[in-house]
A tleap script that builds the chain and sets N, CA, C and O, in Angstrom:
source leaprc.protein.ff14SB
mol = sequence {
  NMET ALA GLU ILE ARG ALA GLU ILE VAL ALA
  ASN VAL TRP LYS VAL THR ALA GLN PRO GLY
  ASP THR VAL ALA ALA GLY ASP THR LEU LEU
  ILE LEU GLU SER MET LYS MET GLU ILE PRO
  VAL LEU VAL GLU ASP PRO GLY THR ILE VAL
  ASP ILE LEU VAL ASN GLU GLY ASP VAL VAL
  GLN GLU GLY ASP LEU LEU ALA VAL VAL CGLU
}
set mol.1.N position { 57.987 52.093 -140.680 }
set mol.1.CA position { 59.137 51.219 -140.787 }
set mol.1.C position { 58.976 50.308 -141.995 }
set mol.1.O position { 57.880 49.848 -142.314 }
set mol.2.N position { 60.082 50.067 -142.644 }
set mol.2.CA position { 60.086 49.187 -143.817 }
set mol.2.C position { 60.866 47.919 -143.479 }
set mol.2.O position { 61.983 47.978 -142.964 }
set mol.3.N position { 60.262 46.782 -143.775 }
set mol.3.CA position { 60.939 45.494 -143.605 }
set mol.3.C position { 61.502 45.072 -144.947 }
set mol.3.O position { 60.793 45.072 -145.953 }
set mol.4.N position { 62.772 44.716 -144.961 }
set mol.4.CA position { 63.413 44.271 -146.191 }
set mol.4.C position { 63.586 42.764 -146.086 }
set mol.4.O position { 64.215 42.256 -145.158 }
set mol.5.N position { 63.014 42.057 -147.061 }
set mol.5.CA position { 62.985 40.595 -147.022 }
set mol.5.C position { 63.733 40.009 -148.224 }
set mol.5.O position { 63.869 40.650 -149.266 }
set mol.6.N position { 64.208 38.790 -148.050 }
set mol.6.CA position { 64.894 38.070 -149.129 }
set mol.6.C position { 63.877 37.684 -150.203 }
set mol.6.O position { 62.780 37.218 -149.898 }
set mol.7.N position { 64.255 37.883 -151.436 }
set mol.7.CA position { 63.379 37.514 -152.553 }
set mol.7.C position { 63.697 36.126 -153.095 }
set mol.7.O position { 62.923 35.561 -153.869 }
set mol.8.N position { 64.851 35.575 -152.680 }
set mol.8.CA position { 65.273 34.259 -153.163 }
set mol.8.C position { 66.016 33.520 -152.046 }
set mol.8.O position { 66.399 34.125 -151.044 }
set mol.9.N position { 66.214 32.237 -152.219 }
set mol.9.CA position { 67.089 31.459 -151.338 }
set mol.9.C position { 68.519 31.791 -151.743 }
set mol.9.O position { 68.877 31.686 -152.916 }
set mol.10.N position { 69.338 32.194 -150.769 }
set mol.10.CA position { 70.695 32.632 -151.107 }
set mol.10.C position { 71.578 32.630 -149.867 }
set mol.10.O position { 71.103 32.467 -148.742 }
set mol.11.N position { 72.873 32.814 -150.100 }
set mol.11.CA position { 73.841 33.042 -149.031 }
set mol.11.C position { 74.050 34.538 -148.889 }
set mol.11.O position { 74.041 35.268 -149.880 }
set mol.12.N position { 74.239 34.996 -147.656 }
set mol.12.CA position { 74.595 36.401 -147.437 }
set mol.12.C position { 76.088 36.497 -147.714 }
set mol.12.O position { 76.904 35.977 -146.953 }
set mol.13.N position { 76.438 37.166 -148.807 }
set mol.13.CA position { 77.842 37.254 -149.215 }
set mol.13.C position { 78.542 38.403 -148.512 }
set mol.13.O position { 79.659 38.244 -148.019 }
set mol.14.N position { 77.881 39.580 -148.462 }
set mol.14.CA position { 78.517 40.749 -147.851 }
set mol.14.C position { 77.460 41.673 -147.273 }
set mol.14.O position { 76.448 41.949 -147.918 }
set mol.15.N position { 77.694 42.152 -146.058 }
set mol.15.CA position { 76.829 43.151 -145.429 }
set mol.15.C position { 77.539 44.492 -145.581 }
set mol.15.O position { 78.668 44.657 -145.118 }
set mol.16.N position { 76.872 45.459 -146.237 }
set mol.16.CA position { 77.530 46.732 -146.555 }
set mol.16.C position { 77.039 47.901 -145.716 }
set mol.16.O position { 77.528 49.019 -145.876 }
set mol.17.N position { 76.077 47.665 -144.820 }
set mol.17.CA position { 75.548 48.733 -143.980 }
set mol.17.C position { 75.399 48.215 -142.555 }
set mol.17.O position { 75.384 47.008 -142.315 }
set mol.18.N position { 75.291 49.144 -141.622 }
set mol.18.CA position { 75.178 48.788 -140.207 }
set mol.18.C position { 74.020 49.545 -139.571 }
set mol.18.O position { 73.627 50.600 -140.069 }
set mol.19.N position { 73.462 49.021 -138.470 }
set mol.19.CA position { 72.411 49.758 -137.764 }
set mol.19.C position { 72.897 51.161 -137.409 }
set mol.19.O position { 74.039 51.357 -136.992 }
set mol.20.N position { 72.005 52.122 -137.585 }
set mol.20.CA position { 72.344 53.522 -137.324 }
set mol.20.C position { 72.745 54.279 -138.569 }
set mol.20.O position { 72.729 55.510 -138.569 }
set mol.21.N position { 73.107 53.570 -139.641 }
set mol.21.CA position { 73.477 54.237 -140.896 }
set mol.21.C position { 72.251 54.898 -141.518 }
set mol.21.O position { 71.150 54.348 -141.479 }
set mol.22.N position { 72.452 56.070 -142.087 }
set mol.22.CA position { 71.413 56.732 -142.869 }
set mol.22.C position { 71.575 56.274 -144.307 }
set mol.22.O position { 72.681 56.275 -144.848 }
set mol.23.N position { 70.460 55.879 -144.929 }
set mol.23.CA position { 70.513 55.353 -146.294 }
set mol.23.C position { 69.551 56.121 -147.197 }
set mol.23.O position { 68.537 56.648 -146.740 }
set mol.24.N position { 69.879 56.173 -148.465 }
set mol.24.CA position { 69.030 56.804 -149.483 }
set mol.24.C position { 68.405 55.712 -150.342 }
set mol.24.O position { 68.890 54.581 -150.372 }
set mol.25.N position { 67.348 56.052 -151.027 }
set mol.25.CA position { 66.715 55.101 -151.944 }
set mol.25.C position { 67.754 54.638 -152.956 }
set mol.25.O position { 68.458 55.457 -153.546 }
set mol.26.N position { 67.849 53.331 -153.157 }
set mol.26.CA position { 68.798 52.777 -154.106 }
set mol.26.C position { 70.124 52.347 -153.509 }
set mol.26.O position { 70.929 51.716 -154.193 }
set mol.27.N position { 70.373 52.681 -152.223 }
set mol.27.CA position { 71.610 52.244 -151.571 }
set mol.27.C position { 71.579 50.727 -151.369 }
set mol.27.O position { 70.513 50.138 -151.188 }
set mol.28.N position { 72.749 50.111 -151.401 }
set mol.28.CA position { 72.876 48.671 -151.188 }
set mol.28.C position { 73.042 48.382 -149.697 }
set mol.28.O position { 73.941 48.920 -149.050 }
set mol.29.N position { 72.164 47.525 -149.154 }
set mol.29.CA position { 72.271 47.115 -147.749 }
set mol.29.C position { 73.185 45.907 -147.596 }
set mol.29.O position { 74.027 45.849 -146.700 }
set mol.30.N position { 72.998 44.952 -148.486 }
set mol.30.CA position { 73.815 43.748 -148.441 }
set mol.30.C position { 73.787 43.084 -149.803 }
set mol.30.O position { 72.996 43.448 -150.674 }
set mol.31.N position { 74.658 42.109 -149.972 }
set mol.31.CA position { 74.736 41.398 -151.244 }
set mol.31.C position { 74.525 39.919 -150.977 }
set mol.31.O position { 75.210 39.314 -150.153 }
set mol.32.N position { 73.567 39.353 -151.688 }
set mol.32.CA position { 73.298 37.923 -151.602 }
set mol.32.C position { 74.002 37.220 -152.753 }
set mol.32.O position { 74.273 37.825 -153.790 }
set mol.33.N position { 74.295 35.942 -152.563 }
set mol.33.CA position { 74.929 35.133 -153.612 }
set mol.33.C position { 74.094 33.887 -153.810 }
set mol.33.O position { 73.789 33.161 -152.863 }
set mol.34.N position { 73.730 33.653 -155.058 }
set mol.34.CA position { 72.978 32.458 -155.402 }
set mol.34.C position { 73.419 31.985 -156.774 }
set mol.34.O position { 73.415 32.751 -157.738 }
set mol.35.N position { 73.794 30.736 -156.855 }
set mol.35.CA position { 74.228 30.139 -158.116 }
set mol.35.C position { 75.325 30.963 -158.797 }
set mol.35.O position { 75.289 31.199 -160.004 }
set mol.36.N position { 76.305 31.394 -157.985 }
set mol.36.CA position { 77.475 32.149 -158.460 }
set mol.36.C position { 77.121 33.561 -158.944 }
set mol.36.O position { 77.952 34.216 -159.572 }
set mol.37.N position { 75.906 34.038 -158.662 }
set mol.37.CA position { 75.506 35.389 -159.044 }
set mol.37.C position { 75.388 36.245 -157.788 }
set mol.37.O position { 74.869 35.794 -156.767 }
set mol.38.N position { 75.871 37.481 -157.869 }
set mol.38.CA position { 75.737 38.428 -156.769 }
set mol.38.C position { 74.461 39.235 -156.979 }
set mol.38.O position { 74.244 39.805 -158.048 }
set mol.39.N position { 73.618 39.279 -155.948 }
set mol.39.CA position { 72.344 39.987 -156.039 }
set mol.39.C position { 72.311 41.063 -154.952 }
set mol.39.O position { 72.197 40.735 -153.771 }
set mol.40.N position { 72.410 42.348 -155.331 }
set mol.40.CA position { 72.358 43.396 -154.313 }
set mol.40.C position { 70.939 43.556 -153.769 }
set mol.40.O position { 69.963 43.470 -154.514 }
set mol.41.N position { 70.841 43.790 -152.460 }
set mol.41.CA position { 69.560 44.084 -151.812 }
set mol.41.C position { 69.562 45.584 -151.568 }
set mol.41.O position { 70.383 46.098 -150.808 }
set mol.42.N position { 68.633 46.288 -152.222 }
set mol.42.CA position { 68.611 47.743 -152.203 }
set mol.42.C position { 67.524 48.297 -151.287 }
set mol.42.O position { 66.510 47.647 -151.032 }
set mol.43.N position { 67.762 49.511 -150.798 }
set mol.43.CA position { 66.777 50.241 -150.003 }
set mol.43.C position { 65.810 50.918 -150.972 }
set mol.43.O position { 66.236 51.549 -151.938 }
set mol.44.N position { 64.508 50.787 -150.714 }
set mol.44.CA position { 63.515 51.423 -151.585 }
set mol.44.C position { 63.222 52.859 -151.181 }
set mol.44.O position { 63.004 53.712 -152.042 }
set mol.45.N position { 63.215 53.139 -149.870 }
set mol.45.CA position { 62.917 54.480 -149.365 }
set mol.45.C position { 64.032 54.938 -148.439 }
set mol.45.O position { 64.622 54.116 -147.738 }
set mol.46.N position { 64.336 56.238 -148.419 }
set mol.46.CA position { 65.388 56.733 -147.524 }
set mol.46.C position { 65.002 56.550 -146.059 }
set mol.46.O position { 63.820 56.490 -145.721 }
set mol.47.N position { 66.008 56.461 -145.199 }
set mol.47.CA position { 65.748 56.326 -143.770 }
set mol.47.C position { 67.001 55.958 -143.010 }
set mol.47.O position { 68.121 56.158 -143.481 }
set mol.48.N position { 66.788 55.412 -141.813 }
set mol.48.CA position { 67.883 54.981 -140.949 }
set mol.48.C position { 67.722 53.487 -140.690 }
set mol.48.O position { 66.621 53.006 -140.425 }
set mol.49.N position { 68.823 52.770 -140.769 }
set mol.49.CA position { 68.781 51.326 -140.521 }
set mol.49.C position { 68.583 51.098 -139.029 }
set mol.49.O position { 69.385 51.549 -138.211 }
set mol.50.N position { 67.509 50.394 -138.681 }
set mol.50.CA position { 67.221 50.052 -137.293 }
set mol.50.C position { 67.947 48.773 -136.917 }
set mol.50.O position { 68.534 48.685 -135.839 }
set mol.51.N position { 67.912 47.776 -137.805 }
set mol.51.CA position { 68.529 46.495 -137.487 }
set mol.51.C position { 68.870 45.732 -138.765 }
set mol.51.O position { 68.124 45.771 -139.744 }
set mol.52.N position { 70.000 45.042 -138.743 }
set mol.52.CA position { 70.376 44.082 -139.786 }
set mol.52.C position { 70.294 42.723 -139.093 }
set mol.52.O position { 70.984 42.487 -138.100 }
set mol.53.N position { 69.458 41.839 -139.611 }
set mol.53.CA position { 69.158 40.590 -138.915 }
set mol.53.C position { 69.931 39.380 -139.450 }
set mol.53.O position { 69.664 38.250 -139.040 }
set mol.54.N position { 70.874 39.603 -140.350 }
set mol.54.CA position { 71.673 38.507 -140.902 }
set mol.54.C position { 73.156 38.856 -140.811 }
set mol.54.O position { 73.530 40.018 -140.652 }
set mol.55.N position { 73.975 37.838 -140.913 }
set mol.55.CA position { 75.428 38.004 -140.908 }
set mol.55.C position { 76.008 37.398 -142.180 }
set mol.55.O position { 75.387 36.548 -142.818 }
set mol.56.N position { 77.200 37.845 -142.534 }
set mol.56.CA position { 77.871 37.265 -143.691 }
set mol.56.C position { 78.018 35.766 -143.479 }
set mol.56.O position { 78.425 35.316 -142.408 }
set mol.57.N position { 77.681 34.994 -144.516 }
set mol.57.CA position { 77.768 33.548 -144.449 }
set mol.57.C position { 76.445 32.864 -144.117 }
set mol.57.O position { 76.314 31.654 -144.297 }
set mol.58.N position { 75.463 33.629 -143.633 }
set mol.58.CA position { 74.150 33.045 -143.337 }
set mol.58.C position { 73.462 32.604 -144.626 }
set mol.58.O position { 73.700 33.166 -145.696 }
set mol.59.N position { 72.609 31.594 -144.506 }
set mol.59.CA position { 71.757 31.167 -145.615 }
set mol.59.C position { 70.358 31.684 -145.310 }
set mol.59.O position { 69.833 31.461 -144.219 }
set mol.60.N position { 69.747 32.385 -146.287 }
set mol.60.CA position { 68.398 32.922 -146.099 }
set mol.60.C position { 67.436 32.239 -147.064 }
set mol.60.O position { 67.807 31.816 -148.159 }
set mol.61.N position { 66.202 32.150 -146.622 }
set mol.61.CA position { 65.133 31.573 -147.435 }
set mol.61.C position { 64.283 32.702 -147.992 }
set mol.61.O position { 64.284 33.809 -147.455 }
set mol.62.N position { 63.564 32.428 -149.058 }
set mol.62.CA position { 62.662 33.424 -149.625 }
set mol.62.C position { 61.688 33.894 -148.545 }
set mol.62.O position { 61.043 33.081 -147.882 }
set mol.63.N position { 61.587 35.213 -148.376 }
set mol.63.CA position { 60.686 35.800 -147.396 }
set mol.63.C position { 61.298 36.086 -146.050 }
set mol.63.O position { 60.667 36.735 -145.216 }
set mol.64.N position { 62.526 35.616 -145.808 }
set mol.64.CA position { 63.188 35.896 -144.526 }
set mol.64.C position { 63.428 37.395 -144.359 }
set mol.64.O position { 63.774 38.091 -145.313 }
set mol.65.N position { 63.240 37.874 -143.140 }
set mol.65.CA position { 63.490 39.284 -142.820 }
set mol.65.C position { 65.001 39.522 -142.743 }
set mol.65.O position { 65.700 38.866 -141.971 }
set mol.66.N position { 65.493 40.460 -143.543 }
set mol.66.CA position { 66.916 40.772 -143.592 }
set mol.66.C position { 67.265 41.995 -142.776 }
set mol.66.O position { 68.267 42.011 -142.061 }
set mol.67.N position { 66.426 43.037 -142.883 }
set mol.67.CA position { 66.734 44.305 -142.234 }
set mol.67.C position { 65.463 45.113 -142.027 }
set mol.67.O position { 64.437 44.874 -142.663 }
set mol.68.N position { 65.563 46.080 -141.113 }
set mol.68.CA position { 64.460 47.004 -140.850 }
set mol.68.C position { 65.001 48.420 -141.005 }
set mol.68.O position { 66.032 48.770 -140.430 }
set mol.69.N position { 64.287 49.233 -141.795 }
set mol.69.CA position { 64.671 50.628 -142.042 }
set mol.69.C position { 63.535 51.520 -141.580 }
set mol.69.O position { 62.369 51.263 -141.879 }
set mol.70.N position { 63.883 52.576 -140.848 }
set mol.70.CA position { 62.876 53.497 -140.321 }
set mol.70.C position { 62.927 54.812 -141.065 }
set mol.70.O position { 62.152 55.721 -140.765 }
savepdb mol mol.pdb
quit
């Protein structure tokens, strides 16, 4: 299982995937917004999304767990 964590303090602007979705390397899971910049959070390895732990509008801190991919 791969844990996907926030690399910066940001707002969750858009969630583009849901648990159960099959994803490929490079797919966008969600988009963070910080200082008026959109930062896509990408999947590094292919798999299935087990859980998305944030919602649109949430504020995340650096290191927060965003999603789990199996």
